[in-house]
All heavy atoms as an XYZ file, in Angstrom:
869
protein
N    -133.386    120.925    -54.233
C    -133.659    119.526    -54.588
C    -132.517    118.655    -54.083
O    -131.368    119.048    -54.100
C    -133.768    119.425    -56.114
C    -134.224    118.081    -56.593
S    -134.354    118.071    -58.402
C    -133.150    116.806    -58.772
N    -132.847    117.471    -53.636
C    -131.784    116.582    -53.191
C    -131.640    115.414    -54.166
O    -132.466    115.221    -55.044
C    -132.071    116.075    -51.780
O    -133.319    115.419    -51.741
N    -130.580    114.664    -53.981
C    -130.278    113.553    -54.891
C    -130.936    112.268    -54.407
O    -131.134    112.067    -53.215
C    -128.767    113.361    -54.969
O    -128.177    114.518    -55.529
N    -131.241    111.405    -55.355
C    -131.900    110.142    -55.016
C    -130.877    109.071    -54.647
O    -129.751    109.079    -55.135
C    -132.744    109.657    -56.196
O    -131.898    109.289    -57.274
N    -131.307    108.153    -53.782
C    -130.452    107.006    -53.422
C    -130.192    106.148    -54.655
O    -129.132    105.544    -54.784
C    -131.137    106.166    -52.339
C    -130.976    106.765    -50.956
C    -130.640    105.668    -49.951
C    -129.986    106.171    -48.704
N    -130.788    106.944    -47.821
N    -131.151    106.097    -55.574
C    -130.999    105.308    -56.802
C    -129.839    105.843    -57.641
O    -129.039    105.065    -58.168
C    -132.295    105.320    -57.635
C    -133.466    104.599    -57.004
C    -134.165    105.385    -55.888
O    -134.046    106.632    -55.844
O    -134.818    104.745    -55.052
N    -129.757    107.173    -57.767
C    -128.661    107.763    -58.546
C    -127.327    107.507    -57.853
O    -126.345    107.181    -58.503
C    -128.891    109.265    -58.762
C    -127.933    109.860    -59.766
C    -128.101    109.638    -61.126
C    -126.839    110.605    -59.358
C    -127.216    110.157    -62.061
C    -125.940    111.134    -60.286
C    -126.137    110.902    -61.626
O    -125.247    111.403    -62.548
N    -127.307    107.643    -56.534
C    -126.092    107.332    -55.764
C    -125.648    105.896    -56.044
O    -124.476    105.649    -56.347
C    -126.336    107.515    -54.269
C    -125.219    106.976    -53.360
C    -123.936    107.779    -53.505
C    -125.685    106.956    -51.910
N    -126.575    104.945    -55.958
C    -126.237    103.537    -56.187
C    -125.741    103.311    -57.617
O    -124.828    102.523    -57.846
C    -127.433    102.628    -55.870
C    -127.791    102.589    -54.398
C    -126.616    102.224    -53.507
O    -125.801    101.353    -53.821
N    -126.511    102.904    -52.366
N    -126.334    104.003    -58.582
C    -125.890    103.900    -59.978
C    -124.435    104.365    -60.105
O    -123.602    103.673    -60.700
C    -126.809    104.731    -60.889
C    -126.263    104.905    -62.278
C    -126.233    103.826    -63.165
C    -125.746    106.122    -62.697
C    -125.712    103.979    -64.449
C    -125.225    106.277    -63.974
C    -125.212    105.199    -64.851
N    -124.119    105.531    -59.531
C    -122.753    106.070    -59.614
C    -121.776    105.146    -58.888
O    -120.689    104.848    -59.401
C    -122.680    107.509    -59.063
C    -123.495    108.469    -59.929
C    -121.226    107.977    -58.934
C    -123.019    108.609    -61.375
N    -122.153    104.661    -57.716
C    -121.271    103.738    -56.983
C    -121.018    102.473    -57.803
O    -119.908    101.941    -57.822
C    -121.868    103.384    -55.614
C    -121.945    104.534    -54.611
C    -122.653    104.072    -53.336
C    -120.570    105.094    -54.282
N    -122.031    102.008    -58.519
C    -121.870    100.846    -59.398
C    -120.903    101.144    -60.534
O    -120.064    100.317    -60.898
N    -121.004    102.359    -61.093
C    -120.112    102.762    -62.181
C    -118.667    102.893    -61.700
O    -117.735    102.742    -62.479
C    -120.575    104.093    -62.786
C    -121.904    104.019    -63.517
C    -121.847    103.102    -64.721
O    -122.040    101.895    -64.612
N    -121.578    103.666    -65.873
N    -118.474    103.169    -60.415
C    -117.127    103.324    -59.853
C    -116.643    102.048    -59.150
O    -115.619    102.063    -58.476
C    -117.116    104.488    -58.846
C    -117.399    105.871    -59.428
C    -117.587    106.891    -58.321
C    -116.289    106.301    -60.374
N    -117.365    100.955    -59.338
C    -117.080     99.727    -58.582
C    -115.724     99.089    -58.897
O    -115.242     98.261    -58.128
C    -118.200     98.704    -58.784
O    -118.276     98.343    -60.158
N    -115.089     99.465    -60.014
C    -113.760     98.934    -60.351
C    -112.683     99.540    -59.441
O    -111.599     98.999    -59.314
C    -113.412     99.278    -61.805
C    -114.418     98.802    -62.820
C    -114.218     97.356    -63.192
O    -113.074     96.982    -63.489
O    -115.211     96.606    -63.173
N    -112.989    100.688    -58.853
C    -112.022    101.386    -58.004
C    -112.104    100.877    -56.570
O    -113.184    100.564    -56.082
C    -112.308    102.895    -58.009
C    -112.188    103.598    -59.353
C    -112.754    105.007    -59.261
C    -110.743    103.645    -59.805
N    -110.950    100.844    -55.918
C    -110.935    100.462    -54.512
C    -111.151    101.698    -53.661
O    -110.780    102.804    -54.051
C    -109.587     99.827    -54.160
C    -109.397     98.471    -54.800
C    -108.065     97.851    -54.425
O    -107.470     98.267    -53.429
O    -107.640     96.945    -55.155
N    -111.731    101.497    -52.532
C    -111.896    102.555    -51.532
C    -112.727    103.740    -52.003
O    -112.386    104.889    -51.764
C    -110.538    103.062    -51.032
C    -109.735    102.023    -50.276
C    -108.428    102.604    -49.755
O    -108.476    103.581    -48.997
O    -107.374    102.069    -50.134
N    -113.834    103.461    -52.672
C    -114.813    104.516    -52.963
C    -115.807    104.503    -51.810
O    -116.404    103.479    -51.522
C    -115.550    104.255    -54.298
C    -114.633    104.500    -55.488
C    -116.807    105.123    -54.402
C    -114.345    105.947    -55.796
N    -115.932    105.620    -51.149
C    -116.893    105.740    -50.058
C    -117.694    107.018    -50.272
O    -117.346    107.843    -51.118
C    -116.195    105.779    -48.678
O    -115.255    106.847    -48.666
C    -115.465    104.463    -48.385
N    -118.735    107.171    -49.488
C    -119.537    108.385    -49.596
C    -120.076    108.758    -48.229
O    -120.101    107.946    -47.310
C    -120.694    108.193    -50.588
C    -121.770    107.277    -50.087
C    -122.873    107.779    -49.383
C    -121.693    105.909    -50.292
C    -123.857    106.929    -48.909
C    -122.670    105.067    -49.816
C    -123.755    105.572    -49.129
O    -124.723    104.744    -48.652
N    -120.491    110.005    -48.124
C    -121.114    110.480    -46.900
C    -122.302    111.350    -47.291
O    -122.178    112.233    -48.153
C    -120.106    111.288    -46.091
C    -120.593    111.600    -44.684
C    -119.461    112.068    -43.833
N    -119.399    113.536    -43.977
C    -118.338    114.252    -43.690
N    -117.233    113.684    -43.268
N    -118.358    115.558    -43.813
N    -123.436    111.077    -46.687
C    -124.623    111.890    -46.931
C    -124.429    113.248    -46.268
O    -123.930    113.334    -45.151
C    -125.863    111.197    -46.382
N    -124.792    114.314    -47.004
C    -124.627    115.667    -46.490
C    -125.787    116.524    -46.982
O    -125.827    116.863    -48.169
C    -123.280    116.225    -46.980
C    -122.916    117.582    -46.454
S    -122.253    117.570    -44.806
C    -120.708    116.725    -45.039
N    -126.720    116.819    -46.115
C    -127.864    117.695    -46.429
C    -128.584    117.274    -47.710
O    -128.828    118.101    -48.598
C    -127.398    119.158    -46.509
C    -126.802    119.634    -45.197
S    -126.308    121.355    -45.098
C    -125.505    121.687    -46.629
N    -128.895    116.005    -47.853
C    -129.644    115.525    -49.008
C    -128.804    115.241    -50.236
O    -129.315    114.821    -51.257
N    -127.513    115.493    -50.126
C    -126.595    115.219    -51.233
C    -125.542    114.221    -50.740
O    -125.591    113.791    -49.598
C    -125.924    116.520    -51.711
C    -126.884    117.651    -52.007
C    -127.830    117.410    -53.179
O    -127.774    116.350    -53.826
O    -128.643    118.307    -53.443
N    -124.588    113.863    -51.609
C    -123.586    112.852    -51.242
C    -122.191    113.311    -51.635
O    -121.960    113.691    -52.778
C    -123.897    111.522    -51.941
C    -125.265    111.002    -51.585
C    -126.346    111.230    -52.424
C    -125.473    110.303    -50.391
C    -127.616    110.772    -52.091
C    -126.737    109.845    -50.063
C    -127.807    110.081    -50.906
O    -129.050    109.634    -50.561
N    -121.274    113.275    -50.678
C    -119.873    113.573    -50.935
C    -119.209    112.246    -51.321
O    -119.391    111.242    -50.625
C    -119.165    114.137    -49.679
C    -119.950    115.299    -49.073
C    -117.726    114.522    -49.997
C    -120.059    116.519    -49.912
N    -118.440    112.223    -52.406
C    -117.772    111.007    -52.875
C    -116.285    111.100    -52.525
O    -115.617    112.069    -52.870
C    -117.915    110.832    -54.408
C    -119.391    110.836    -54.827
C    -117.210    109.552    -54.875
C    -120.208    109.663    -54.386
N    -115.799    110.061    -51.844
C    -114.388    109.977    -51.458
C    -113.713    108.878    -52.273
O    -114.302    107.824    -52.509
C    -114.249    109.595    -49.975
C    -114.745    110.650    -49.028
C    -116.097    110.743    -48.701
C    -113.863    111.549    -48.438
C    -116.551    111.716    -47.819
C    -114.314    112.523    -47.554
C    -115.660    112.592    -47.254
O    -116.099    113.544    -46.378
N    -112.497    109.139    -52.696
C    -111.680    108.124    -53.373
C    -110.396    107.988    -52.578
O    -109.630    108.932    -52.468
C    -111.416    108.535    -54.821
C    -110.528    107.581    -55.581
C    -110.624    106.199    -55.393
C    -109.610    108.048    -56.503
C    -109.811    105.327    -56.100
C    -108.798    107.179    -57.215
C    -108.908    105.825    -57.006
O    -108.097    104.962    -57.704
N    -110.207    106.820    -52.000
C    -109.033    106.514    -51.176
C    -108.805    107.599    -50.118
O    -107.705    108.077    -49.912
C    -107.807    106.307    -52.058
C    -107.941    105.028    -52.886
C    -106.959    104.836    -54.007
N    -105.596    105.145    -53.712
C    -104.661    105.364    -54.643
N    -104.988    105.302    -55.914
N    -103.433    105.639    -54.305
N    -109.895    108.003    -49.476
C    -109.824    108.933    -48.368
C    -109.840    110.405    -48.733
O    -109.907    111.262    -47.857
N    -109.765    110.726    -50.012
C    -109.766    112.125    -50.446
C    -111.111    112.455    -51.082
O    -111.691    111.635    -51.789
C    -108.667    112.376    -51.485
C    -107.250    112.192    -50.961
C    -106.276    112.455    -52.097
C    -104.832    112.374    -51.672
N    -103.936    112.662    -52.811
N    -111.584    113.683    -50.871
C    -112.836    114.101    -51.502
C    -112.584    114.318    -52.993
O    -111.757    115.147    -53.379
C    -113.383    115.395    -50.876
C    -113.740    115.160    -49.407
C    -114.604    115.897    -51.659
C    -114.166    116.418    -48.667
N    -113.281    113.540    -53.828
C    -113.123    113.656    -55.279
C    -114.233    114.502    -55.890
O    -114.048    115.143    -56.919
C    -113.114    112.272    -55.919
N    -115.393    114.483    -55.257
C    -116.533    115.216    -55.793
C    -117.771    114.876    -55.012
O    -117.703    114.564    -53.824
N    -118.887    114.915    -55.706
C    -120.128    114.604    -55.031
C    -121.285    114.505    -55.994
O    -121.146    114.767    -57.192
N    -122.409    114.106    -55.432
C    -123.642    114.016    -56.205
C    -124.558    115.114    -55.680
O    -124.878    115.150    -54.494
C    -124.279    112.624    -56.056
C    -123.334    111.569    -56.636
C    -125.645    112.583    -56.731
C    -123.766    110.150    -56.384
N    -124.910    116.019    -56.583
C    -125.745    117.161    -56.246
C    -126.883    117.241    -57.251
O    -126.628    117.309    -58.455
C    -124.927    118.464    -56.295
C    -123.708    118.433    -55.406
C    -122.481    118.000    -55.910
C    -123.784    118.809    -54.074
C    -121.356    117.951    -55.096
C    -122.667    118.761    -53.254
C    -121.459    118.337    -53.769
O    -120.354    118.286    -52.963
N    -128.115    117.218    -56.776
C    -129.289    117.257    -57.666
C    -129.184    116.198    -58.762
O    -129.432    116.467    -59.938
C    -129.449    118.648    -58.306
C    -129.688    119.734    -57.263
O    -130.239    119.425    -56.191
O    -129.312    120.888    -57.527
N    -128.790    114.997    -58.369
C    -128.628    113.879    -59.307
C    -127.676    114.203    -60.454
O    -127.889    113.819    -61.608
C    -129.980    113.393    -59.845
C    -130.763    112.616    -58.800
O    -130.146    112.131    -57.821
O    -131.988    112.480    -58.941
N    -126.605    114.938    -60.140
C    -125.518    115.203    -61.095
C    -124.218    114.828    -60.405
O    -124.047    115.110    -59.217
C    -125.421    116.696    -61.443
C    -126.645    117.318    -62.052
C    -126.523    118.836    -62.117
N    -126.364    119.380    -60.763
C    -125.882    120.581    -60.486
N    -125.501    121.398    -61.443
N    -125.764    121.012    -59.248
N    -123.314    114.184    -61.134
C    -121.987    113.888    -60.598
C    -121.083    115.073    -60.916
O    -120.877    115.419    -62.078
C    -121.408    112.607    -61.213
C    -119.978    112.263    -60.779
C    -119.885    112.042    -59.262
C    -119.475    111.036    -61.524
N    -120.575    115.711    -59.869
C    -119.652    116.824    -60.011
C    -118.338    116.448    -59.344
O    -118.344    115.806    -58.291
C    -120.217    118.090    -59.344
C    -121.562    118.596    -59.861
C    -122.039    119.787    -59.037
C    -121.478    118.985    -61.316
N    -117.222    116.821    -59.967
C    -115.907    116.512    -59.397
C    -115.113    117.795    -59.205
O    -115.409    118.826    -59.815
C    -115.103    115.510    -60.265
C    -115.796    114.154    -60.315
C    -114.850    116.056    -61.659
N    -114.094    117.706    -58.353
C    -113.232    118.861    -58.089
C    -112.542    119.293    -59.387
O    -112.110    118.453    -60.162
C    -112.191    118.507    -57.032
C    -112.815    118.362    -55.650
C    -111.737    118.397    -54.605
C    -112.323    118.547    -53.242
N    -112.476    119.913    -52.806
N    -112.397    120.599    -59.599
C    -111.814    121.089    -60.857
C    -110.281    121.088    -60.853
O    -109.647    122.104    -61.055
C    -112.378    122.507    -60.955
C    -112.563    122.931    -59.537
C    -112.925    121.678    -58.780
N    -109.689    119.922    -60.643
C    -108.225    119.817    -60.698
C    -107.801    119.743    -62.171
O    -108.579    119.339    -63.032
C    -107.709    118.598    -59.885
C    -107.981    118.790    -58.397
C    -108.326    117.297    -60.368
N    -106.560    120.130    -62.454
C    -106.075    120.205    -63.845
C    -106.257    118.896    -64.595
O    -106.655    118.879    -65.755
C    -104.602    120.608    -63.870
C    -104.381    122.058    -63.571
C    -102.905    122.407    -63.635
C    -102.679    123.828    -63.160
N    -101.327    124.072    -62.718
N    -105.957    117.778    -63.937
C    -106.052    116.482    -64.618
C    -107.496    116.179    -65.034
O    -107.725    115.602    -66.093
C    -105.509    115.369    -63.732
O    -106.116    115.416    -62.450
N    -108.465    116.576    -64.223
C    -109.869    116.340    -64.571
C    -110.279    117.213    -65.749
O    -110.979    116.757    -66.657
C    -110.766    116.608    -63.369
N    -109.833    118.467    -65.745
C    -110.151    119.383    -66.846
C    -109.586    118.835    -68.156
O    -110.269    118.810    -69.182
C    -109.602    120.802    -66.567
C    -109.770    121.703    -67.783
C    -110.298    121.413    -65.354
N    -108.336    118.357    -68.128
C    -107.743    117.845    -69.368
C    -108.294    116.469    -69.750
O    -108.284    116.104    -70.917
C    -106.216    117.809    -69.262
O    -105.807    116.986    -68.212
N    -108.811    115.718    -68.794
C    -109.360    114.386    -69.082
C    -110.704    114.470    -69.809
O    -111.035    113.607    -70.600
C    -109.526    113.603    -67.769
C    -109.718    112.124    -67.956
C    -108.626    111.270    -68.080
C    -110.988    111.571    -68.005
C    -108.799    109.906    -68.246
C    -111.167    110.206    -68.177
C    -110.074    109.384    -68.300
O    -110.244    108.034    -68.470
N    -111.466    115.517    -69.511
C    -112.789    115.659    -70.124
C    -112.714    116.694    -71.248
O    -112.511    117.875    -70.981
C    -113.812    116.090    -69.068
C    -114.044    115.026    -68.020
S    -115.446    115.367    -66.943
C    -114.699    116.495    -65.762
N    -112.854    116.247    -72.502
C    -112.690    117.137    -73.645
C    -113.677    118.313    -73.643
O    -113.321    119.428    -73.958
C    -112.903    116.243    -74.854
C    -113.433    114.962    -74.351
C    -113.168    114.887    -72.895
N    -114.921    118.071    -73.303
C    -115.891    119.166    -73.215
C    -116.336    119.247    -71.770
O    -117.114    118.432    -71.294
C    -117.120    118.910    -74.117
O    -117.687    117.648    -73.762
C    -116.731    118.888    -75.577
N    -115.794    120.214    -71.076
C    -116.058    120.301    -69.648
C    -116.900    121.536    -69.357
O    -116.723    122.578    -69.982
C    -114.732    120.308    -68.849
C    -113.980    121.595    -69.033
C    -114.954    120.013    -67.398
N    -117.849    121.377    -68.458
C    -118.616    122.558    -68.046
C    -118.566    122.679    -66.525
O    -118.578    121.682    -65.809
C    -120.062    122.479    -68.545
O    -120.737    121.385    -67.996
N    -118.469    123.920    -66.094
C    -118.410    124.229    -64.668
C    -119.820    124.481    -64.165
O    -120.582    125.181    -64.817
C    -117.546    125.474    -64.434
C    -116.081    125.247    -64.665
C    -115.544    125.268    -65.946
C    -115.225    125.006    -63.599
C    -114.188    125.061    -66.169
C    -113.863    124.797    -63.805
C    -113.361    124.824    -65.090
O    -112.023    124.609    -65.291
N    -120.146    123.888    -63.030
C    -121.469    124.089    -62.450
C    -121.335    124.276    -60.946
O    -120.366    123.812    -60.337
C    -122.359    122.874    -62.735
C    -122.532    122.624    -64.210
C    -123.942    122.273    -64.594
O    -124.796    122.120    -63.711
O    -124.163    122.135    -65.805
N    -122.321    124.920    -60.366
C    -122.352    125.091    -58.918
C    -123.099    123.916    -58.296
O    -124.218    123.609    -58.721
C    -123.076    126.390    -58.542
C    -122.382    127.688    -58.912
C    -123.293    128.877    -58.599
C    -121.062    127.822    -58.176
N    -122.490    123.256    -57.306
C    -123.208    122.168    -56.659
C    -124.419    122.685    -55.876
O    -125.461    122.045    -55.821
C    -122.183    121.542    -55.722
C    -121.033    122.477    -55.655
C    -121.134    123.405    -56.826
N    -124.271    123.869    -55.296
C    -125.360    124.506    -54.563
C    -125.018    125.986    -54.425
O    -123.886    126.402    -54.664
C    -125.566    123.857    -53.175
C    -124.303    123.769    -52.361
C    -123.905    124.819    -51.530
C    -123.487    122.643    -52.443
C    -122.725    124.750    -50.808
C    -122.310    122.569    -51.710
C    -121.945    123.626    -50.898
O    -120.775    123.561    -50.186
N    -126.000    126.761    -54.067
C    -125.846    128.220    -53.926
C    -124.695    128.565    -52.989
O    -124.608    128.037    -51.880
C    -127.154    128.797    -53.374
C    -127.251    130.292    -53.444
C    -127.523    130.814    -54.838
O    -128.155    130.103    -55.641
O    -127.072    131.925    -55.129
N    -123.785    129.409    -53.456
C    -122.687    129.876    -52.610
C    -121.460    128.967    -52.589
O    -120.490    129.259    -51.904
N    -121.480    127.878    -53.335
C    -120.345    126.944    -53.359
C    -119.368    127.315    -54.464
O    -119.681    128.112    -55.349
C    -120.847    125.522    -53.587
N    -118.179    126.711    -54.411
C    -117.211    126.878    -55.503
C    -117.659    126.022    -56.684
O    -118.261    124.960    -56.505
C    -115.825    126.422    -55.046
C    -115.219    127.325    -54.006
C    -113.842    126.839    -53.624
C    -113.233    127.737    -52.567
N    -111.976    127.205    -52.058
N    -117.298    126.469    -57.882
C    -117.662    125.706    -59.078
C    -116.944    124.360    -59.108
O    -115.813    124.229    -58.649
C    -117.281    126.490    -60.338
C    -118.184    127.656    -60.624
C    -117.880    128.312    -61.958
O    -116.692    128.401    -62.318
O    -118.823    128.726    -62.620
N    -117.647    123.388    -59.664
C    -117.084    122.056    -59.858
C    -117.322    121.662    -61.315
O    -118.001    122.367    -62.051
C    -117.740    121.063    -58.892
C    -117.455    121.382    -57.430
S    -118.312    120.275    -56.296
C    -117.293    118.805    -56.419
N    -116.752    120.528    -61.710
C    -116.894    120.055    -63.087
C    -118.036    119.054    -63.185
O    -118.102    118.102    -62.419
C    -115.603    119.375    -63.542
C    -114.320    120.190    -63.433
C    -113.128    119.345    -63.845
C    -114.403    121.452    -64.272
N    -118.914    119.271    -64.154
C    -120.015    118.345    -64.400
C    -119.492    117.171    -65.223
O    -118.882    117.374    -66.271
C    -121.144    119.044    -65.153
C    -122.314    118.155    -65.561
C    -123.057    117.620    -64.339
C    -123.265    118.915    -66.478
N    -119.737    115.955    -64.758
C    -119.335    114.758    -65.502
C    -120.538    114.292    -66.300
O    -121.542    113.857    -65.735
C    -118.842    113.641    -64.547
C    -118.404    112.419    -65.341
C    -117.710    114.146    -63.662
N    -120.427    114.418    -67.630
C    -121.524    114.009    -68.512
C    -121.519    112.513    -68.790
O    -122.562    111.901    -68.966
C    -121.443    114.751    -69.856
C    -121.993    116.160    -69.751
O    -122.904    116.390    -68.949
O    -121.494    117.036    -70.491
N    -120.335    111.931    -68.852
C    -120.211    110.533    -69.288
C    -120.363    109.535    -68.143
O    -119.537    108.652    -67.966
C    -118.864    110.324    -69.978
C    -118.776    111.033    -71.311
C    -117.559    110.600    -72.106
O    -117.382    109.385    -72.321
O    -116.787    111.484    -72.494
N    -121.447    109.674    -67.364
C    -121.640    108.767    -66.228
C    -122.009    107.348    -66.672
O    -121.882    106.410    -65.894
C    -122.687    109.305    -65.227
C    -122.181    110.555    -64.538
C    -124.019    109.544    -65.898
N    -122.461    107.193    -67.910
C    -122.807    105.852    -68.403
C    -121.574    105.058    -68.824
O    -121.667    103.861    -69.069
C    -123.778    105.957    -69.592
C    -125.134    106.497    -69.160
O    -125.533    106.256    -68.012
O    -125.780    107.166    -69.985
N    -120.431    105.705    -68.923
C    -119.200    105.068    -69.384
C    -118.323    104.719    -68.177
O    -117.612    105.564    -67.646
C    -118.470    106.014    -70.345
C    -117.247    105.391    -70.969
O    -116.661    104.456    -70.436
N    -116.852    105.925    -72.104
N    -118.394    103.449    -67.775
C    -117.683    102.988    -66.574
C    -116.173    103.164    -66.704
O    -115.510    103.612    -65.765
C    -118.041    101.513    -66.346
C    -117.779    101.007    -64.971
C    -118.395     99.612    -64.810
C    -118.216     99.143    -63.394
N    -118.913     97.892    -63.146
N    -115.619    102.832    -67.870
C    -114.163    102.967    -68.091
C    -113.732    104.423    -67.993
O    -112.689    104.739    -67.429
C    -113.772    102.414    -69.466
C    -113.721    100.910    -69.513
C    -113.317    100.418    -70.902
O    -112.450    101.057    -71.544
O    -113.892     99.407    -71.338
N    -114.540    105.318    -68.549
C    -114.237    106.744    -68.502
C    -114.191    107.230    -67.053
O    -113.252    107.920    -66.650
C    -115.286    107.532    -69.296
C    -115.107    109.023    -69.196
C    -114.224    109.683    -70.031
C    -115.810    109.760    -68.253
C    -114.041    111.058    -69.936
C    -115.637    111.134    -68.146
C    -114.751    111.785    -68.993
N    -115.199    106.863    -66.262
C    -115.244    107.299    -64.860
C    -114.070    106.754    -64.060
O    -113.457    107.474    -63.270
C    -116.549    106.847    -64.197
C    -117.795    107.645    -64.550
C    -118.992    107.109    -63.775
C    -117.610    109.116    -64.265
N    -113.743    105.489    -64.277
C    -112.610    104.878    -63.578
C    -111.324    105.625    -63.925
O    -110.538    105.976    -63.048
C    -112.489    103.382    -63.963
O    -113.709    102.722    -63.605
C    -111.335    102.708    -63.254
N    -111.120    105.908    -65.211
C    -109.931    106.634    -65.655
C    -109.886    108.043    -65.096
O    -108.825    108.535    -64.695
N    -111.038    108.705    -65.047
C    -111.113    110.065    -64.516
C    -110.669    110.099    -63.056
O    -109.834    110.910    -62.658
C    -112.543    110.602    -64.647
C    -112.828    111.947    -63.974
C    -111.991    113.067    -64.596
C    -114.309    112.276    -64.048
N    -111.196    109.195    -62.250
C    -110.849    109.179    -60.826
C    -109.375    108.819    -60.621
O    -108.718    109.401    -59.766
C    -111.780    108.234    -60.056
C    -113.059    108.898    -59.606
C    -113.968    109.404    -60.531
C    -113.354    109.041    -58.263
C    -115.136    110.030    -60.131
C    -114.529    109.668    -57.840
C    -115.418    110.165    -58.789
N    -108.859    107.883    -61.432
C    -107.417    107.556    -61.369
C    -106.573    108.790    -61.689
O    -105.603    109.087    -61.006
C    -107.057    106.442    -62.362
C    -107.236    105.070    -61.831
N    -106.586    104.590    -60.724
C    -107.999    104.042    -62.284
C    -106.941    103.343    -60.500
N    -107.807    102.985    -61.424
N    -106.960    109.491    -62.756
C    -106.196    110.662    -63.199
C    -106.196    111.763    -62.145
O    -105.197    112.442    -61.931
C    -106.770    111.190    -64.515
N    -107.306    111.916    -61.448
C    -107.457    113.002    -60.476
C    -106.758    112.758    -59.154
O    -106.388    113.702    -58.467
C    -108.954    113.202    -60.152
C    -109.779    113.767    -61.244
S    -111.525    113.758    -60.766
C    -111.504    114.725    -59.267
N    -106.591    111.511    -58.776
C    -106.229    111.184    -57.392
C    -105.033    111.962    -56.847
O    -105.103    112.541    -55.762
C    -105.992    109.676    -57.225
C    -105.626    109.348    -55.800
C    -106.612    109.328    -54.814
C    -104.312    109.108    -55.426
C    -106.294    109.070    -53.495
C    -103.990    108.850    -54.108
C    -104.990    108.829    -53.147
O    -104.668    108.593    -51.843
N    -103.925    111.996    -57.590
C    -102.709    112.644    -57.071
C    -102.885    114.140    -56.824
O    -102.202    114.707    -55.983
C    -101.524    112.419    -58.023
C    -101.025    110.982    -57.945
O    -101.278    110.307    -56.934
O    -100.384    110.538    -58.920
N    -103.790    114.771    -57.563
C    -104.007    116.208    -57.403
C    -105.019    116.563    -56.315
O    -105.126    117.721    -55.935
C    -104.507    116.807    -58.714
C    -103.414    117.059    -59.718
C    -103.972    117.796    -60.918
O    -104.198    119.011    -60.806
O    -104.189    117.139    -61.951
N    -105.762    115.591    -55.850
C    -106.767    115.877    -54.831
C    -106.088    116.207    -53.507
O    -105.108    115.561    -53.132
C    -107.704    114.670    -54.641
C    -108.574    114.320    -55.842
C    -109.299    113.010    -55.590
C    -109.560    115.438    -56.147
N    -106.597    117.215    -52.808
C    -105.960    117.576    -51.531
C    -106.153    116.499    -50.470
O    -107.165    115.800    -50.471
C    -106.675    118.868    -51.132
C    -107.929    118.914    -51.936
C    -107.725    118.057    -53.146
N    -105.174    116.383    -49.601
C    -105.297    115.461    -48.474
C    -106.373    116.010    -47.537
O    -106.508    117.222    -47.397
C    -103.969    115.357    -47.708
C    -102.874    114.633    -48.464
S    -103.286    112.920    -48.869
C    -103.272    112.168    -47.261
N    -107.122    115.119    -46.893
C    -108.142    115.617    -45.952
C    -107.473    116.331    -44.772
O    -106.364    115.966    -44.371
C    -108.870    114.365    -45.497
C    -108.117    113.206    -46.049
C    -107.104    113.692    -47.028
N    -108.145    117.324    -44.276
C    -107.615    118.045    -43.119
C    -107.699    117.143    -41.889
O    -108.676    116.414    -41.714
C    -108.434    119.312    -42.875
C    -108.281    120.323    -43.979
C    -109.052    121.588    -43.698
C    -108.776    122.596    -44.796
N    -109.950    122.920    -45.556
N    -106.669    117.164    -41.042
C    -106.732    116.317    -39.850
C    -107.852    116.783    -38.929
O    -108.124    117.974    -38.813
C    -105.358    116.524    -39.187
C    -104.723    117.666    -39.873
C    -105.460    117.939    -41.143
N    -108.514    115.816    -38.322
C    -109.601    116.133    -37.406
C    -109.015    116.726    -36.130
O    -108.004    116.255    -35.626
C    -110.406    114.884    -37.094
C    -111.189    114.387    -38.297
C    -112.226    113.371    -37.893
C    -113.208    113.132    -38.990
N    -112.899    112.113    -39.896
N    -109.687    117.734    -35.622
C    -109.233    118.343    -34.371
C    -109.621    117.439    -33.208
O    -110.730    116.891    -33.177
C    -109.881    119.717    -34.204
C    -109.372    120.720    -35.220
C    -109.997    122.079    -35.023
C    -109.396    123.025    -36.036
N    -110.241    124.139    -36.332
N    -108.680    117.282    -32.303
C    -108.946    116.452    -31.127
C    -109.779    117.225    -30.130
O    -109.551    118.406    -29.895
C    -107.628    116.015    -30.476
C    -106.829    115.082    -31.360
C    -105.524    114.689    -30.704
C    -104.750    113.803    -31.644
N    -103.382    113.626    -31.227
N    -110.749    116.531    -29.575
C    -111.592    117.178    -28.564
C    -110.846    117.197    -27.237
O    -110.178    116.225    -26.880
C    -112.913    116.410    -28.412
C    -113.780    116.522    -29.650
C    -115.061    115.762    -29.483
C    -115.884    115.863    -30.749
N    -117.067    115.049    -30.712
N    -110.990    118.289    -26.534
C    -110.327    118.414    -25.241
C    -111.185    117.874    -24.128
O    -112.362    117.869    -24.167
C    -109.986    119.891    -24.970
C    -108.960    120.400    -25.926
C    -108.618    121.829    -25.617
C    -107.599    122.339    -26.619
N    -107.265    123.714    -26.438
């Protein structure tokens, strides 16, 4: 199953207080970037974020879910209706998110 554009737009609206939120469509799902770093994604109309320590401690009841078959587990964000919570979560996570790998130059 893939995610709907409506759900993507809802999540982007909930994250609208943050600067530099971007996304990229990937096989029917959406990768969410925060200030150039991959923070998580939308999979089957669920917001999942990278399982960094700050995200685990920010969410009191956290559950691990697979975004798709064969992937690493991510954290399911239940409180998508709470704009302040989402903004705080992404702020808390940012420093722990890995830097993107540099693109290889074509020869």
